[in-house]
C-alpha positions in Angstrom: 60.8 276.2 -118.4 62.0 276.8 -114.8 65.6 275.5 -114.3 68.5 274.5 -116.5 71.3 272.5 -115.0 74.7 272.8 -116.8 77.7 270.7 -116.1 81.2 272.4 -116.1 84.3 270.3 -116.0 87.7 271.6 -114.9 90.2 270.7 -117.6 93.6 271.7 -118.9 93.2 274.8 -121.1 93.0 273.9 -124.7 95.8 276.2 -125.6 98.2 274.4 -123.3 100.4 271.6 -124.5 99.6 268.5 -122.5 102.6 266.8 -120.8 102.6 263.3 -119.3 104.2 262.9 -115.8 107.6 261.3 -115.8 106.3 258.3 -113.9 103.4 257.8 -116.4 100.8 258.1 -113.6 98.8 260.9 -115.3 98.9 264.3 -117.0 101.0 267.1 -115.5 98.8 269.8 -114.0 101.1 271.6 -111.5 101.4 275.1 -112.7 99.2 274.5 -115.7 96.4 276.8 -116.7 93.0 275.1 -116.1 89.8 276.2 -117.7 86.2 275.2 -118.3 86.0 272.4 -120.8 85.2 274.1 -124.1 82.1 272.0 -124.9 80.7 272.7 -121.4 81.3 276.4 -121.9 79.3 276.2 -125.1 76.5 274.4 -123.2 76.4 277.2 -120.6 76.3 279.9 -123.3 73.3 278.2 -124.8 71.6 278.0 -121.4 72.2 281.8 -120.9 70.7 282.6 -124.4 67.6 280.5 -123.5 67.2 282.5 -120.3 67.8 285.8 -122.1 65.0 284.9 -124.5 62.7 284.3 -121.6 62.6 280.5 -122.0 64.2 279.8 -118.6 64.2 281.4 -115.2 67.3 279.9 -113.4 70.6 278.4 -114.5 72.6 276.2 -112.1 76.1 275.2 -112.9 77.6 272.0 -111.4 81.1 270.7 -111.3 82.4 267.4 -109.8 86.0 267.5 -108.6 88.5 269.1 -106.2 88.1 272.4 -104.4 90.0 274.2 -107.1 87.0 273.6 -109.4 85.4 276.5 -107.7 87.4 278.7 -110.0 85.6 277.3 -113.0 82.3 277.6 -111.3 82.9 281.2 -110.5 83.7 281.8 -114.2 80.3 280.2 -115.0 78.7 282.5 -112.5 80.5 285.5 -114.1 79.1 284.4 -117.5 75.6 284.7 -116.0 74.7 281.5 -114.2 72.5 282.1 -111.0 73.9 279.4 -108.7 76.7 276.9 -108.5 77.2 273.5 -106.9 80.5 271.8 -106.4 80.4 268.1 -105.6 83.8 267.9 -104.0 86.1 265.0 -104.3 89.8 264.6 -104.7 89.5 261.2 -106.2 89.2 260.4 -109.9 85.8 258.7 -110.5 84.6 256.8 -113.5 82.0 258.1 -116.0 79.2 256.0 -114.8 79.7 257.2 -111.2 79.8 260.8 -112.6 76.5 260.2 -114.3 75.1 258.9 -111.0 76.3 262.1 -109.2 74.5 264.2 -111.8 71.4 262.2 -111.3 71.5 262.8 -107.5 71.7 266.5 -108.2 68.9 266.3 -110.7 66.7 264.7 -108.1 67.4 267.5 -105.7 67.0 270.4 -108.2 64.3 269.0 -110.6 65.6 270.9 -113.7 63.6 271.0 -116.9 66.7 270.7 -119.0 70.2 269.4 -118.4 72.8 270.8 -120.8 76.2 269.2 -121.0 79.2 269.4 -123.4 79.2 266.4 -125.7 82.6 265.4 -124.4 85.6 266.6 -122.3 88.8 267.4 -124.1 90.9 265.5 -121.6 89.4 262.1 -121.8 87.1 262.4 -124.9 84.7 259.8 -123.4 81.4 261.2 -124.7 79.5 259.2 -122.2 78.0 261.3 -119.4 75.0 262.7 -121.2 73.9 259.4 -122.5 74.4 257.6 -119.2 72.5 260.3 -117.3 69.6 260.1 -119.7 69.4 256.3 -119.2 69.6 256.6 -115.4 67.1 259.4 -115.3 64.8 257.6 -117.8 64.4 260.8 -119.8 64.9 261.6 -123.5 68.3 262.7 -124.9 69.5 264.7 -127.9 73.3 264.6 -128.5 75.7 266.7 -130.6 73.3 269.7 -130.7 74.2 272.5 -133.2 70.8 274.3 -132.7 68.3 274.2 -129.9 64.7 275.6 -129.9 62.2 275.3 -127.0 58.5 275.5 -127.5 55.5 274.0 -125.7 57.7 271.9 -123.3 59.4 270.3 -126.3 63.1 270.8 -127.3 63.8 270.8 -131.1 67.4 269.9 -131.5 69.3 270.0 -134.8 72.3 267.6 -135.0 75.1 267.3 -137.6 75.2 263.7 -138.9 77.2 262.1 -141.7 74.3 262.7 -144.2 73.8 266.3 -143.3 71.5 267.8 -140.6 69.0 265.9 -138.5 66.3 267.5 -136.4 64.7 265.6 -133.5 62.1 266.6 -130.9 62.3 265.5 -127.3 59.9 266.1 -124.5 61.2 268.0 -121.4 62.8 267.2 -119.0 65.6 266.0 -121.2 69.4 265.8 -121.5 71.0 267.7 -124.4 74.7 267.7 -125.2 76.4 270.6 -127.1 78.5 270.4 -130.2 81.1 273.0 -131.1 78.9 274.7 -133.7 76.1 275.5 -131.3 77.4 278.9 -130.5 80.4 281.0 -129.5 80.7 281.7 -125.7 80.7 285.3 -124.5 83.7 287.1 -123.1 83.6 287.5 -119.3 84.1 291.1 -118.2 85.7 292.2 -115.0 82.5 293.7 -113.4 80.8 290.4 -114.0 83.7 288.6 -112.2 83.3 290.8 -109.2 79.5 290.3 -109.1 80.0 286.5 -109.3 81.8 286.5 -105.9 78.4 287.4 -104.3 76.5 284.6 -106.0 75.7 281.3 -104.2 78.2 278.4 -104.5 77.3 275.3 -102.5 79.8 272.7 -101.8 78.5 269.1 -101.4 80.9 266.4 -100.3 80.7 263.4 -102.6 80.2 261.1 -99.6 76.8 262.7 -98.9 75.4 261.4 -102.2 74.1 257.9 -102.6 75.8 256.8 -105.9 76.4 253.2 -105.0 79.7 251.4 -105.4 82.0 252.5 -108.1 83.0 250.1 -110.9 86.5 248.8 -110.6 88.1 250.9 -113.4 91.6 252.2 -113.0 93.9 254.1 -115.3 97.2 252.4 -114.9 99.6 254.1 -117.4 99.8 257.2 -119.5 102.1 257.5 -122.4 102.8 260.5 -124.8 102.2 259.8 -128.5 105.2 258.7 -130.6 107.2 261.5 -132.1 106.3 262.2 -135.7 108.6 260.7 -138.2 110.6 262.9 -140.5 109.1 263.2 -144.0 110.9 262.4 -147.2 110.9 263.9 -150.6 110.1 261.8 -153.8 110.7 262.8 -157.4 107.7 261.0 -159.0 104.8 258.7 -158.5 107.0 255.6 -158.8 109.2 257.0 -156.0 106.0 257.6 -153.8 104.8 254.0 -154.4 108.2 252.6 -153.5 108.4 254.7 -150.3 104.9 253.5 -149.3 105.9 249.9 -150.0 109.0 250.3 -147.8 106.8 251.4 -145.0 104.4 248.5 -145.5 101.5 250.8 -146.3 100.7 249.3 -149.7 
């Protein structure tokens, strides 16, 4: 296997409490710590392990977003990726257009495997991997908890309701990573310094032919309702009465 392409999304760090802007136009990001989407970090770790086992020769990380996303790409390079590509845009674009952007990069790089996180923790769409596989007309294996490569075939173990399911897909293919696939490595300071010398290409979104974007707009963001105060009951009868009062039974 020659190349592995890994998607990295810039997202609010999972340890940060998300706050909605006062005007409801989006999530507050000013002064907020931003990190690699955790599922994408797991996907990159798996790509690095495949390379360390001699099953890949080059790992390319790609992000789609503002110039600030270079920070997350540099982190990916510090983890061990060989090259980085930023498709730069300051506009929010819909999932289908994102999949088309990935496809344009795939056509340029011709990877043998595309590894993505199964979803992003900010929008939870779980769409890009499936859409990319459809546009690319290549097999897909989602929610991977184990990946093995042999004879140009990826054997992917998935967690399903009934237990574990193992499927085989011919390469090139799209695989999306679940949380149990691995635990990402810690980035050391020397690796961060070395990453500054690695190649990071910036491609304006306008240079890519992704067609017209669907007319999808996010018009309002609202925080969840405050959790109601609990009550104490003395017995089962009191519990049933309380549930009836709330209209739950």
